[in-house]
PyMOL Python script that loads the backbone (N, CA, C, O; Angstrom):
from pymol import cmd

cmd.read_pdbstr("""\
ATOM      1  N   MET A   1      17.302  -8.935  20.762  1.00  0.00           N
ATOM      2  CA  MET A   1      16.764  -7.665  20.366  1.00  0.00           C
ATOM      3  C   MET A   1      17.931  -6.771  19.972  1.00  0.00           C
ATOM      4  O   MET A   1      18.899  -6.612  20.717  1.00  0.00           O
ATOM      5  N   GLY A   2      17.814  -6.196  18.788  1.00  0.00           N
ATOM      6  CA  GLY A   2      18.864  -5.329  18.298  1.00  0.00           C
ATOM      7  C   GLY A   2      18.717  -3.896  18.785  1.00  0.00           C
ATOM      8  O   GLY A   2      17.759  -3.545  19.475  1.00  0.00           O
ATOM      9  N   LEU A   3      19.676  -3.095  18.413  1.00  0.00           N
ATOM     10  CA  LEU A   3      19.681  -1.696  18.839  1.00  0.00           C
ATOM     11  C   LEU A   3      18.474  -0.936  18.300  1.00  0.00           C
ATOM     12  O   LEU A   3      17.892  -0.119  19.013  1.00  0.00           O
ATOM     13  N   ALA A   4      18.090  -1.194  17.047  1.00  0.00           N
ATOM     14  CA  ALA A   4      16.937  -0.510  16.460  1.00  0.00           C
ATOM     15  C   ALA A   4      15.658  -0.846  17.220  1.00  0.00           C
ATOM     16  O   ALA A   4      14.826   0.027  17.468  1.00  0.00           O
ATOM     17  N   GLU A   5      15.507  -2.123  17.589  1.00  0.00           N
ATOM     18  CA  GLU A   5      14.328  -2.525  18.347  1.00  0.00           C
ATOM     19  C   GLU A   5      14.307  -1.889  19.727  1.00  0.00           C
ATOM     20  O   GLU A   5      13.251  -1.469  20.199  1.00  0.00           O
ATOM     21  N   LYS A   6      15.465  -1.813  20.381  1.00  0.00           N
ATOM     22  CA  LYS A   6      15.544  -1.174  21.700  1.00  0.00           C
ATOM     23  C   LYS A   6      15.177   0.300  21.615  1.00  0.00           C
ATOM     24  O   LYS A   6      14.465   0.822  22.473  1.00  0.00           O
ATOM     25  N   ARG A   7      15.666   0.965  20.579  1.00  0.00           N
ATOM     26  CA  ARG A   7      15.330   2.379  20.396  1.00  0.00           C
ATOM     27  C   ARG A   7      13.843   2.552  20.128  1.00  0.00           C
ATOM     28  O   ARG A   7      13.213   3.468  20.657  1.00  0.00           O
ATOM     29  N   GLY A   8      13.278   1.663  19.299  1.00  0.00           N
ATOM     30  CA  GLY A   8      11.850   1.727  19.011  1.00  0.00           C
ATOM     31  C   GLY A   8      11.006   1.501  20.255  1.00  0.00           C
ATOM     32  O   GLY A   8      10.011   2.194  20.467  1.00  0.00           O
ATOM     33  N   LEU A   9      11.392   0.549  21.068  1.00  0.00           N
ATOM     34  CA  LEU A   9      10.676   0.274  22.305  1.00  0.00           C
ATOM     35  C   LEU A   9      10.781   1.445  23.270  1.00  0.00           C
ATOM     36  O   LEU A   9       9.806   1.796  23.934  1.00  0.00           O
ATOM     37  N   ASN A  10      11.959   2.046  23.348  1.00  0.00           N
ATOM     38  CA  ASN A  10      12.134   3.212  24.216  1.00  0.00           C
ATOM     39  C   ASN A  10      11.268   4.375  23.739  1.00  0.00           C
ATOM     40  O   ASN A  10      10.679   5.085  24.555  1.00  0.00           O
ATOM     41  N   GLU A  11      11.188   4.573  22.430  1.00  0.00           N
ATOM     42  CA  GLU A  11      10.347   5.640  21.894  1.00  0.00           C
ATOM     43  C   GLU A  11       8.876   5.367  22.180  1.00  0.00           C
ATOM     44  O   GLU A  11       8.131   6.283  22.527  1.00  0.00           O
ATOM     45  N   LEU A  12       8.455   4.120  22.036  1.00  0.00           N
ATOM     46  CA  LEU A  12       7.078   3.753  22.366  1.00  0.00           C
ATOM     47  C   LEU A  12       6.789   4.054  23.829  1.00  0.00           C
ATOM     48  O   LEU A  12       5.754   4.637  24.154  1.00  0.00           O
ATOM     49  N   HIS A  13       7.684   3.665  24.696  1.00  0.00           N
ATOM     50  CA  HIS A  13       7.501   3.823  26.140  1.00  0.00           C
ATOM     51  C   HIS A  13       7.490   5.292  26.567  1.00  0.00           C
ATOM     52  O   HIS A  13       6.673   5.688  27.399  1.00  0.00           O
ATOM     53  N   THR A  14       8.385   6.095  26.005  1.00  0.00           N
ATOM     54  CA  THR A  14       8.538   7.469  26.488  1.00  0.00           C
ATOM     55  C   THR A  14       7.744   8.511  25.699  1.00  0.00           C
ATOM     56  O   THR A  14       7.330   9.523  26.265  1.00  0.00           O
ATOM     57  N   LYS A  15       7.528   8.281  24.411  1.00  0.00           N
ATOM     58  CA  LYS A  15       6.879   9.298  23.587  1.00  0.00           C
ATOM     59  C   LYS A  15       5.463   8.918  23.166  1.00  0.00           C
ATOM     60  O   LYS A  15       4.541   9.717  23.328  1.00  0.00           O
ATOM     61  N   ALA A  16       5.276   7.729  22.636  1.00  0.00           N
ATOM     62  CA  ALA A  16       3.974   7.351  22.078  1.00  0.00           C
ATOM     63  C   ALA A  16       2.971   6.917  23.147  1.00  0.00           C
ATOM     64  O   ALA A  16       1.801   7.294  23.081  1.00  0.00           O
ATOM     65  N   TRP A  17       3.410   6.136  24.125  1.00  0.00           N
ATOM     66  CA  TRP A  17       2.488   5.581  25.117  1.00  0.00           C
ATOM     67  C   TRP A  17       1.695   6.639  25.879  1.00  0.00           C
ATOM     68  O   TRP A  17       0.486   6.470  26.039  1.00  0.00           O
ATOM     69  N   PRO A  18       2.309   7.716  26.354  1.00  0.00           N
ATOM     70  CA  PRO A  18       1.515   8.723  27.071  1.00  0.00           C
ATOM     71  C   PRO A  18       0.359   9.270  26.230  1.00  0.00           C
ATOM     72  O   PRO A  18      -0.720   9.526  26.766  1.00  0.00           O
ATOM     73  N   GLY A  19       0.564   9.452  24.936  1.00  0.00           N
ATOM     74  CA  GLY A  19      -0.509   9.910  24.057  1.00  0.00           C
ATOM     75  C   GLY A  19      -1.605   8.881  23.900  1.00  0.00           C
ATOM     76  O   GLY A  19      -2.789   9.216  23.927  1.00  0.00           O
ATOM     77  N   TYR A  20      -1.211   7.611  23.734  1.00  0.00           N
ATOM     78  CA  TYR A  20      -2.204   6.530  23.636  1.00  0.00           C
ATOM     79  C   TYR A  20      -3.028   6.448  24.912  1.00  0.00           C
ATOM     80  O   TYR A  20      -4.250   6.310  24.869  1.00  0.00           O
ATOM     81  N   LEU A  21      -2.348   6.535  26.043  1.00  0.00           N
ATOM     82  CA  LEU A  21      -3.037   6.446  27.325  1.00  0.00           C
ATOM     83  C   LEU A  21      -4.020   7.600  27.494  1.00  0.00           C
ATOM     84  O   LEU A  21      -5.133   7.399  27.981  1.00  0.00           O
ATOM     85  N   ALA A  22      -3.625   8.790  27.102  1.00  0.00           N
ATOM     86  CA  ALA A  22      -4.523   9.943  27.198  1.00  0.00           C
ATOM     87  C   ALA A  22      -5.758   9.747  26.323  1.00  0.00           C
ATOM     88  O   ALA A  22      -6.865  10.101  26.729  1.00  0.00           O
ATOM     89  N   ARG A  23      -5.583   9.189  25.133  1.00  0.00           N
ATOM     90  CA  ARG A  23      -6.726   8.939  24.237  1.00  0.00           C
ATOM     91  C   ARG A  23      -7.648   7.870  24.816  1.00  0.00           C
ATOM     92  O   ARG A  23      -8.869   7.991  24.717  1.00  0.00           O
ATOM     93  N   ILE A  24      -7.086   6.837  25.411  1.00  0.00           N
ATOM     94  CA  ILE A  24      -7.895   5.781  26.032  1.00  0.00           C
ATOM     95  C   ILE A  24      -8.708   6.366  27.184  1.00  0.00           C
ATOM     96  O   ILE A  24      -9.912   6.128  27.285  1.00  0.00           O
ATOM     97  N   GLN A  25      -8.042   7.134  28.054  1.00  0.00           N
ATOM     98  CA  GLN A  25      -8.722   7.714  29.206  1.00  0.00           C
ATOM     99  C   GLN A  25      -9.819   8.687  28.766  1.00  0.00           C
ATOM    100  O   GLN A  25     -10.878   8.741  29.390  1.00  0.00           O
ATOM    101  N   ALA A  26      -9.578   9.454  27.702  1.00  0.00           N
ATOM    102  CA  ALA A  26     -10.576  10.405  27.211  1.00  0.00           C
ATOM    103  C   ALA A  26     -11.794   9.685  26.636  1.00  0.00           C
ATOM    104  O   ALA A  26     -12.915  10.181  26.750  1.00  0.00           O
ATOM    105  N   ALA A  27     -11.588   8.531  26.027  1.00  0.00           N
ATOM    106  CA  ALA A  27     -12.690   7.784  25.418  1.00  0.00           C
ATOM    107  C   ALA A  27     -13.480   6.968  26.436  1.00  0.00           C
ATOM    108  O   ALA A  27     -14.642   6.641  26.195  1.00  0.00           O
ATOM    109  N   ALA A  28     -12.873   6.640  27.555  1.00  0.00           N
ATOM    110  CA  ALA A  28     -13.528   5.805  28.562  1.00  0.00           C
ATOM    111  C   ALA A  28     -14.578   6.620  29.319  1.00  0.00           C
ATOM    112  O   ALA A  28     -14.369   7.791  29.638  1.00  0.00           O
ATOM    113  N   THR A  29     -15.692   5.981  29.593  1.00  0.00           N
ATOM    114  CA  THR A  29     -16.739   6.657  30.364  1.00  0.00           C
ATOM    115  C   THR A  29     -16.463   6.582  31.856  1.00  0.00           C
ATOM    116  O   THR A  29     -16.932   7.425  32.621  1.00  0.00           O
ATOM    117  N   ASN A  30     -15.710   5.581  32.270  1.00  0.00           N
ATOM    118  CA  ASN A  30     -15.317   5.420  33.671  1.00  0.00           C
ATOM    119  C   ASN A  30     -13.796   5.351  33.740  1.00  0.00           C
ATOM    120  O   ASN A  30     -13.156   4.903  32.789  1.00  0.00           O
ATOM    121  N   PRO A  31     -13.217   5.782  34.837  1.00  0.00           N
ATOM    122  CA  PRO A  31     -11.753   5.673  34.959  1.00  0.00           C
ATOM    123  C   PRO A  31     -11.311   4.215  34.889  1.00  0.00           C
ATOM    124  O   PRO A  31     -11.884   3.354  35.557  1.00  0.00           O
ATOM    125  N   ILE A  32     -10.310   3.946  34.092  1.00  0.00           N
ATOM    126  CA  ILE A  32      -9.766   2.598  33.978  1.00  0.00           C
ATOM    127  C   ILE A  32      -8.251   2.665  34.134  1.00  0.00           C
ATOM    128  O   ILE A  32      -7.625   3.694  33.877  1.00  0.00           O
ATOM    129  N   GLU A  33      -7.691   1.561  34.553  1.00  0.00           N
ATOM    130  CA  GLU A  33      -6.246   1.463  34.688  1.00  0.00           C
ATOM    131  C   GLU A  33      -5.729   0.594  33.549  1.00  0.00           C
ATOM    132  O   GLU A  33      -6.180  -0.537  33.369  1.00  0.00           O
ATOM    133  N   VAL A  34      -4.804   1.113  32.802  1.00  0.00           N
ATOM    134  CA  VAL A  34      -4.190   0.364  31.713  1.00  0.00           C
ATOM    135  C   VAL A  34      -2.697   0.338  31.979  1.00  0.00           C
ATOM    136  O   VAL A  34      -2.049   1.385  32.020  1.00  0.00           O
ATOM    137  N   ALA A  35      -2.155  -0.846  32.158  1.00  0.00           N
ATOM    138  CA  ALA A  35      -0.732  -0.986  32.458  1.00  0.00           C
ATOM    139  C   ALA A  35      -0.106  -1.974  31.476  1.00  0.00           C
ATOM    140  O   ALA A  35      -0.384  -3.171  31.549  1.00  0.00           O
ATOM    141  N   PRO A  36       0.725  -1.497  30.571  1.00  0.00           N
ATOM    142  CA  PRO A  36       1.381  -2.400  29.622  1.00  0.00           C
ATOM    143  C   PRO A  36       2.319  -3.361  30.343  1.00  0.00           C
ATOM    144  O   PRO A  36       2.899  -3.029  31.376  1.00  0.00           O
ATOM    145  N   ILE A  37       2.451  -4.514  29.798  1.00  0.00           N
ATOM    146  CA  ILE A  37       3.432  -5.482  30.302  1.00  0.00           C
ATOM    147  C   ILE A  37       4.661  -5.301  29.411  1.00  0.00           C
ATOM    148  O   ILE A  37       4.843  -6.018  28.427  1.00  0.00           O
ATOM    149  N   TRP A  38       5.489  -4.342  29.770  1.00  0.00           N
ATOM    150  CA  TRP A  38       6.618  -3.974  28.924  1.00  0.00           C
ATOM    151  C   TRP A  38       7.565  -5.139  28.691  1.00  0.00           C
ATOM    152  O   TRP A  38       8.163  -5.237  27.620  1.00  0.00           O
ATOM    153  N   GLU A  39       7.713  -6.018  29.662  1.00  0.00           N
ATOM    154  CA  GLU A  39       8.623  -7.163  29.524  1.00  0.00           C
ATOM    155  C   GLU A  39       8.196  -8.088  28.390  1.00  0.00           C
ATOM    156  O   GLU A  39       9.034  -8.768  27.797  1.00  0.00           O
ATOM    157  N   SER A  40       6.894  -8.122  28.080  1.00  0.00           N
ATOM    158  CA  SER A  40       6.417  -9.008  27.020  1.00  0.00           C
ATOM    159  C   SER A  40       6.897  -8.547  25.652  1.00  0.00           C
ATOM    160  O   SER A  40       6.873  -9.323  24.697  1.00  0.00           O
ATOM    161  N   LEU A  41       7.329  -7.301  25.545  1.00  0.00           N
ATOM    162  CA  LEU A  41       7.803  -6.780  24.270  1.00  0.00           C
ATOM    163  C   LEU A  41       9.215  -7.222  23.939  1.00  0.00           C
ATOM    164  O   LEU A  41       9.692  -6.978  22.831  1.00  0.00           O
ATOM    165  N   PHE A  42       9.890  -7.867  24.875  1.00  0.00           N
ATOM    166  CA  PHE A  42      11.248  -8.326  24.634  1.00  0.00           C
ATOM    167  C   PHE A  42      11.301  -9.711  24.016  1.00  0.00           C
ATOM    168  O   PHE A  42      12.388 -10.253  23.817  1.00  0.00           O
ATOM    169  N   GLY A  43      10.144 -10.298  23.708  1.00  0.00           N
ATOM    170  CA  GLY A  43      10.086 -11.637  23.134  1.00  0.00           C
ATOM    171  C   GLY A  43      10.392 -11.638  21.650  1.00  0.00           C
ATOM    172  O   GLY A  43      10.770 -10.609  21.092  1.00  0.00           O
ATOM    173  N   PRO A  44      10.231 -12.792  21.002  1.00  0.00           N
ATOM    174  CA  PRO A  44      10.566 -12.929  19.583  1.00  0.00           C
ATOM    175  C   PRO A  44       9.667 -12.111  18.658  1.00  0.00           C
ATOM    176  O   PRO A  44      10.084 -11.767  17.552  1.00  0.00           O
ATOM    177  N   ARG A  45       8.460 -11.797  19.079  1.00  0.00           N
ATOM    178  CA  ARG A  45       7.550 -11.003  18.255  1.00  0.00           C
ATOM    179  C   ARG A  45       7.471  -9.581  18.796  1.00  0.00           C
ATOM    180  O   ARG A  45       6.388  -9.013  18.937  1.00  0.00           O
ATOM    181  N   THR A  46       8.607  -9.031  19.089  1.00  0.00           N
ATOM    182  CA  THR A  46       8.737  -7.781  19.830  1.00  0.00           C
ATOM    183  C   THR A  46       7.772  -6.691  19.408  1.00  0.00           C
ATOM    184  O   THR A  46       6.954  -6.269  20.225  1.00  0.00           O
ATOM    185  N   LEU A  47       7.824  -6.224  18.200  1.00  0.00           N
ATOM    186  CA  LEU A  47       7.037  -5.070  17.814  1.00  0.00           C
ATOM    187  C   LEU A  47       5.708  -5.442  17.164  1.00  0.00           C
ATOM    188  O   LEU A  47       4.931  -4.551  16.821  1.00  0.00           O
ATOM    189  N   ARG A  48       5.425  -6.726  16.986  1.00  0.00           N
ATOM    190  CA  ARG A  48       4.164  -7.134  16.385  1.00  0.00           C
ATOM    191  C   ARG A  48       3.084  -7.403  17.410  1.00  0.00           C
ATOM    192  O   ARG A  48       1.900  -7.323  17.081  1.00  0.00           O
ATOM    193  N   GLN A  49       3.444  -7.714  18.620  1.00  0.00           N
ATOM    194  CA  GLN A  49       2.461  -7.995  19.657  1.00  0.00           C
ATOM    195  C   GLN A  49       2.712  -7.089  20.841  1.00  0.00           C
ATOM    196  O   GLN A  49       3.821  -7.027  21.371  1.00  0.00           O
ATOM    197  N   ILE A  50       1.691  -6.402  21.243  1.00  0.00           N
ATOM    198  CA  ILE A  50       1.761  -5.571  22.443  1.00  0.00           C
ATOM    199  C   ILE A  50       0.705  -6.102  23.401  1.00  0.00           C
ATOM    200  O   ILE A  50      -0.485  -6.100  23.086  1.00  0.00           O
ATOM    201  N   SER A  51       1.138  -6.551  24.560  1.00  0.00           N
ATOM    202  CA  SER A  51       0.221  -7.059  25.554  1.00  0.00           C
ATOM    203  C   SER A  51      -0.125  -5.948  26.527  1.00  0.00           C
ATOM    204  O   SER A  51       0.755  -5.238  27.014  1.00  0.00           O
ATOM    205  N   LEU A  52      -1.396  -5.805  26.802  1.00  0.00           N
ATOM    206  CA  LEU A  52      -1.842  -4.799  27.768  1.00  0.00           C
ATOM    207  C   LEU A  52      -2.535  -5.506  28.920  1.00  0.00           C
ATOM    208  O   LEU A  52      -3.258  -6.483  28.725  1.00  0.00           O
ATOM    209  N   SER A  53      -2.312  -5.014  30.076  1.00  0.00           N
ATOM    210  CA  SER A  53      -2.997  -5.511  31.250  1.00  0.00           C
ATOM    211  C   SER A  53      -3.948  -4.429  31.690  1.00  0.00           C
ATOM    212  O   SER A  53      -3.553  -3.276  31.862  1.00  0.00           O
ATOM    213  N   SER A  54      -5.219  -4.800  31.876  1.00  0.00           N
ATOM    214  CA  SER A  54      -6.207  -3.803  32.239  1.00  0.00           C
ATOM    215  C   SER A  54      -7.108  -4.375  33.327  1.00  0.00           C
ATOM    216  O   SER A  54      -7.361  -5.579  33.369  1.00  0.00           O
ATOM    217  N   SER A  55      -7.583  -3.508  34.199  1.00  0.00           N
ATOM    218  CA  SER A  55      -8.492  -3.966  35.239  1.00  0.00           C
ATOM    219  C   SER A  55      -9.902  -4.146  34.690  1.00  0.00           C
ATOM    220  O   SER A  55     -10.739  -4.780  35.332  1.00  0.00           O
ATOM    221  N   THR A  56     -10.173  -3.597  33.513  1.00  0.00           N
ATOM    222  CA  THR A  56     -11.466  -3.796  32.851  1.00  0.00           C
ATOM    223  C   THR A  56     -11.207  -4.240  31.428  1.00  0.00           C
ATOM    224  O   THR A  56     -10.161  -3.939  30.853  1.00  0.00           O
ATOM    225  N   GLU A  57     -12.147  -4.943  30.874  1.00  0.00           N
ATOM    226  CA  GLU A  57     -12.007  -5.437  29.524  1.00  0.00           C
ATOM    227  C   GLU A  57     -12.267  -4.304  28.539  1.00  0.00           C
ATOM    228  O   GLU A  57     -13.273  -3.602  28.640  1.00  0.00           O
ATOM    229  N   LEU A  58     -11.355  -4.130  27.587  1.00  0.00           N
ATOM    230  CA  LEU A  58     -11.539  -3.116  26.562  1.00  0.00           C
ATOM    231  C   LEU A  58     -12.300  -3.728  25.404  1.00  0.00           C
ATOM    232  O   LEU A  58     -11.905  -4.769  24.878  1.00  0.00           O
ATOM    233  N   LEU A  59     -13.373  -3.098  25.009  1.00  0.00           N
ATOM    234  CA  LEU A  59     -14.165  -3.607  23.896  1.00  0.00           C
ATOM    235  C   LEU A  59     -13.852  -2.878  22.627  1.00  0.00           C
ATOM    236  O   LEU A  59     -14.430  -3.179  21.583  1.00  0.00           O
TER     237      LEU A  59
END
""", "prot")
cmd.dss("prot")
cmd.show_as("cartoon", "prot")
cmd.util.cbc("prot")
cmd.orient("prot")
């Protein structure tokens, strides 16, 4: 992973993710827990695949 990818991942984690999480929580009818698997973003398909772990299935 290069420096640009690390910076992009850091921006996703610190700036973009809180907004995404707020939108998910606002749209959900019941409280749900959404926890990204940040380590999965360090693989070969770093910015093309984002894995999310959730206690409920998102439709």
